[in-house]
C-alpha positions as CSV (number, residue, x, y, z in Angstrom):
1,M,17.8,4.0,52.4
2,N,17.7,7.5,50.8
3,R,19.9,6.2,48.0
4,Q,17.5,3.2,47.3
5,M,14.5,5.6,47.3
6,T,16.3,7.9,44.8
7,M,17.2,4.9,42.6
8,G,13.6,3.5,42.7
9,L,12.1,6.9,41.8
10,A,14.6,7.3,38.9
11,M,13.7,3.8,37.6
12,L,9.9,4.6,37.9
13,G,10.4,7.9,36.1
14,S,12.4,6.3,33.3
15,A,9.8,3.6,32.8
16,A,7.0,6.3,32.6
17,L,9.1,8.3,30.1
18,G,9.7,5.2,28.0
19,A,6.1,4.3,27.9
20,A,5.1,7.8,26.8
21,A,7.8,7.7,24.0
22,V,6.4,4.4,22.7
23,Q,2.8,5.8,22.7
24,T,4.0,8.9,20.8
25,L,5.8,6.7,18.2
26,H,2.7,4.6,17.7
27,A,0.5,7.7,17.3
28,Q,2.8,9.0,14.6
29,A,2.7,5.7,12.5
30,K,1.1,6.2,9.2
31,P,-1.7,3.9,8.2
32,P,-1.1,1.5,5.3
33,A,-2.6,2.3,1.8
34,F,-4.2,0.1,-0.7
35,Q,-4.3,0.5,-4.5
36,I,-7.3,-1.0,-6.1
37,T,-7.4,-1.4,-9.9
38,E,-10.3,-2.6,-12.1
39,I,-9.1,-3.9,-15.5
40,T,-10.7,-5.0,-18.7
41,V,-8.0,-6.5,-20.9
42,N,-8.6,-6.1,-24.6
43,N,-5.3,-7.7,-25.8
44,Q,-4.2,-10.4,-23.4
45,D,-0.9,-11.2,-25.3
46,G,0.3,-7.6,-25.4
47,Y,-0.9,-7.0,-21.8
48,S,0.9,-10.1,-20.5
49,K,4.2,-9.5,-22.4
50,E,4.6,-5.7,-22.5
51,F,2.8,-4.4,-19.4
52,L,2.7,-7.0,-16.6
53,P,6.4,-7.5,-16.2
54,V,7.1,-3.8,-16.1
55,I,4.3,-2.7,-13.7
56,G,4.9,-5.7,-11.5
57,K,8.6,-4.7,-11.0
58,L,7.8,-1.1,-10.5
59,T,5.2,-1.9,-7.9
60,T,7.3,-4.3,-5.8
61,D,10.4,-2.0,-6.1
62,A,8.2,0.8,-4.6
63,G,7.4,-1.5,-1.6
64,G,4.0,-2.7,-2.9
65,K,2.8,-6.1,-1.9
66,F,0.2,-7.7,-4.1
67,L,-2.8,-9.0,-2.1
68,A,-5.0,-9.8,-5.1
69,R,-4.0,-10.1,-8.7
70,G,-6.7,-11.1,-11.1
71,G,-8.4,-13.9,-9.2
72,K,-12.0,-14.8,-9.1
73,T,-14.4,-12.0,-8.2
74,I,-18.0,-11.9,-7.2
75,S,-20.5,-9.1,-7.1
76,V,-22.3,-8.7,-3.8
77,Q,-24.1,-5.4,-4.4
78,G,-24.3,-2.8,-7.2
79,A,-22.6,-3.0,-10.6
80,P,-20.4,-6.0,-11.1
81,P,-16.6,-5.4,-11.0
82,E,-14.4,-5.4,-14.1
83,P,-13.1,-8.9,-15.0
84,R,-9.7,-8.3,-13.4
85,I,-9.1,-6.8,-10.0
86,V,-5.7,-6.0,-8.5
87,V,-5.2,-5.0,-4.8
88,V,-1.8,-3.8,-3.7
89,Q,-0.7,-2.8,-0.2
90,Y,1.8,0.0,0.5
91,D,3.3,1.2,3.8
92,S,1.6,4.6,3.4
93,L,-0.5,6.7,1.0
94,D,2.6,8.9,0.5
95,K,4.7,5.9,-0.8
96,M,1.9,4.9,-3.1
97,Q,1.4,8.4,-4.4
98,A,5.2,8.7,-5.0
99,L,4.9,5.7,-7.3
100,F,1.9,7.0,-9.1
101,D,3.7,10.4,-9.7
102,S,6.9,8.8,-11.1
103,S,7.6,9.0,-14.8
104,A,8.3,5.3,-14.9
105,F,4.8,4.5,-13.6
106,K,3.2,6.9,-16.0
107,Q,5.1,5.4,-18.9
108,A,4.1,1.9,-17.9
109,I,0.4,2.9,-17.5
110,A,0.6,4.3,-21.1
111,V,1.7,0.9,-22.3
112,G,-1.0,-0.8,-20.3
113,N,-3.7,1.5,-21.7
114,K,-2.9,0.2,-25.2
115,Y,-4.0,-3.3,-24.1
116,A,-6.6,-2.6,-21.4
117,T,-9.0,-0.2,-19.8
118,Q,-8.0,0.5,-16.3
119,R,-9.5,2.3,-13.3
120,T,-7.0,2.8,-10.4
121,F,-7.5,4.5,-7.1
122,G,-5.9,4.4,-3.6
123,V,-7.5,4.3,-0.2
124,E,-5.9,4.9,3.2
125,G,-6.2,1.9,5.5
126,V,-6.9,1.8,9.2
127,S,-4.0,3.0,11.5
128,P,-2.1,0.3,13.3
């Protein structure tokens, strides 16, 4: 009986320790991040041929997932948005910032700025 009691307490303790570890891991998870870009394209041909393929590959290679990419927009309150809106999700603000800080991204943006006016910002999402 003593052996069964010891085994039962050990199992109970292990379960409690496991539950605490899972809670700690969830608490450490970083929230997702979202890139929002407002774009007014001045030269659609150059923008489509020279900028979009490069920036699309850089974004997906960095783990970005396009959620909106130039679809129909509506204005609900305040000034209307620019004609083209892009929303990209990243695993974390750190991953998004690493892309923004890369020389490849900066070079791509320089090309895009020849063909469009862009306003890009990032926002941290809600923790999981």
